[in-house]
C-alpha positions as a Python dict, from the first residue, in 0.01 Angstrom:
ca = {
    (1, 'M'): (0, 0, 0),
    (2, 'S'): (123, -357, -11),
    (3, 'E'): (-71, -644, 150),
    (4, 'Q'): (215, -687, 408),
    (5, 'Q'): (190, -316, 509),
    (6, 'A'): (-178, -343, 548),
    (7, 'S'): (-154, -640, 778),
    (8, 'E'): (118, -480, 1007),
    (9, 'P'): (-25, -353, 1332),
    (10, 'Q'): (-58, 19, 1344),
    (11, 'Q'): (152, 207, 1592),
    (12, 'H'): (-35, 337, 1891),
    (13, 'Q'): (40, 538, 2198),
    (14, 'P'): (143, 341, 2512),
    (15, 'Q'): (-148, 220, 2718),
    (16, 'Q'): (-235, 436, 3009),
    (17, 'R'): (-207, 269, 3350),
    (18, 'E'): (-549, 189, 3494),
    (19, 'L'): (-623, 434, 3775),
    (20, 'K'): (-786, 298, 4089),
    (21, 'I'): (-1089, 497, 4217),
    (22, 'R'): (-1078, 551, 4593),
    (23, 'H'): (-1345, 692, 4824),
    (24, 'N'): (-1206, 967, 5041),
    (25, 'R'): (-1477, 994, 5303),
    (26, 'T'): (-1287, 1251, 5501),
    (27, 'L'): (-1305, 1497, 5212),
    (28, 'C'): (-1641, 1370, 5076),
    (29, 'R'): (-1506, 1281, 4738),
    (30, 'F'): (-1409, 998, 4500),
    (31, 'E'): (-1054, 1028, 4374),
    (32, 'A'): (-809, 871, 4130),
    (33, 'G'): (-445, 944, 4046),
    (34, 'S'): (-187, 1115, 4259),
    (35, 'S'): (-269, 1234, 4610),
    (36, 'R'): (-119, 1575, 4526),
    (37, 'N'): (-340, 1645, 4226),
    (38, 'P'): (-607, 1378, 4189),
    (39, 'A'): (-901, 1363, 3958),
    (40, 'H'): (-1200, 1404, 4186),
    (41, 'L'): (-1573, 1409, 4225),
    (42, 'D'): (-1703, 1607, 4525),
    (43, 'Y'): (-2027, 1552, 4714),
    (44, 'L'): (-2222, 1648, 5019),
    (45, 'L'): (-2454, 1437, 5229),
    (46, 'A'): (-2772, 1550, 5397),
    (47, 'E'): (-3006, 1291, 5548),
    (48, 'S'): (-3100, 1064, 5249),
    (49, 'L'): (-2960, 1290, 4979),
    (50, 'M'): (-2623, 1289, 4810),
    (51, 'E'): (-2547, 1615, 4627),
    (52, 'I'): (-2274, 1576, 4367),
    (53, 'F'): (-2152, 1925, 4296),
    (54, 'H'): (-1814, 1913, 4125),
    (55, 'T'): (-1604, 1686, 3904),
    (56, 'E'): (-1252, 1775, 3797),
    (57, 'V'): (-995, 1584, 3587),
    (58, 'P'): (-646, 1735, 3563),
    (59, 'S'): (-494, 1749, 3219),
    (60, 'D'): (-250, 1468, 3305),
    (61, 'Y'): (-550, 1230, 3333),
    (62, 'Q'): (-783, 1360, 3058),
    (63, 'G'): (-885, 1128, 2772),
    (64, 'Q'): (-907, 816, 2987),
    (65, 'G'): (-1280, 827, 3066),
    (66, 'L'): (-1195, 913, 3429),
    (67, 'A'): (-1480, 1145, 3495),
    (68, 'G'): (-1722, 867, 3396),
    (69, 'K'): (-1547, 619, 3619),
    (70, 'L'): (-1570, 861, 3916),
    (71, 'A'): (-1937, 920, 3842),
    (72, 'T'): (-2004, 543, 3810),
    (73, 'A'): (-1826, 478, 4145),
    (74, 'A'): (-2006, 757, 4325),
    (75, 'L'): (-2352, 653, 4199),
    (76, 'A'): (-2292, 290, 4288),
    (77, 'W'): (-2205, 402, 4633),
    (78, 'A'): (-2514, 611, 4656),
    (79, 'R'): (-2731, 320, 4547),
    (80, 'E'): (-2565, 78, 4795),
    (81, 'N'): (-2616, 324, 5072),
    (82, 'K'): (-2975, 418, 4986),
    (83, 'Y'): (-2906, 779, 4886),
    (84, 'K'): (-3102, 974, 4633),
    (85, 'V'): (-2884, 1197, 4415),
    (86, 'L'): (-2901, 1560, 4331),
    (87, 'A'): (-2646, 1624, 4052),
    (88, 'T'): (-2569, 1998, 4053),
    (89, 'C'): (-2240, 1918, 3871),
    (90, 'S'): (-2313, 1968, 3502),
    (91, 'Y'): (-2101, 1669, 3401),
    (92, 'V'): (-2276, 1422, 3639),
    (93, 'H'): (-2622, 1572, 3553),
    (94, 'A'): (-2559, 1500, 3187),
    (95, 'F'): (-2399, 1159, 3269),
    (96, 'M'): (-2711, 1053, 3451),
    (97, 'A'): (-2957, 1193, 3194),
    (98, 'K'): (-2805, 971, 2927),
    (99, 'R'): (-2826, 655, 3131),
    (100, 'P'): (-3164, 513, 3230),
    (101, 'E'): (-2998, 282, 3484),
    (102, 'Y'): (-2950, 583, 3716),
    (103, 'Q'): (-3300, 726, 3704),
    (104, 'D'): (-3400, 557, 4026),
    (105, 'L'): (-3145, 765, 4209),
    (106, 'L'): (-3311, 1094, 4110),
}
């Protein structure tokens, strides 16, 4: 490989558009993407407890770290609103277990 070829930028896939996370309080979930088929994280509230029970990212949105972004938004909201979190969703349970900054929410 010539020096010129080595210094040329490598081709890459077009950047994905940054998806905005929104809180759909009516459906008790955090969402991103289209309203017809959004990525979403579902929860229930009971007194001072937020149970996060399901996270789903459609194939159109996979590979963008969206499940983590939904979890981060939900956990920030729980903290701001003084909720403890019960993560029955396996993804969010593992997400929290790997991050000490969320242990106070358990």
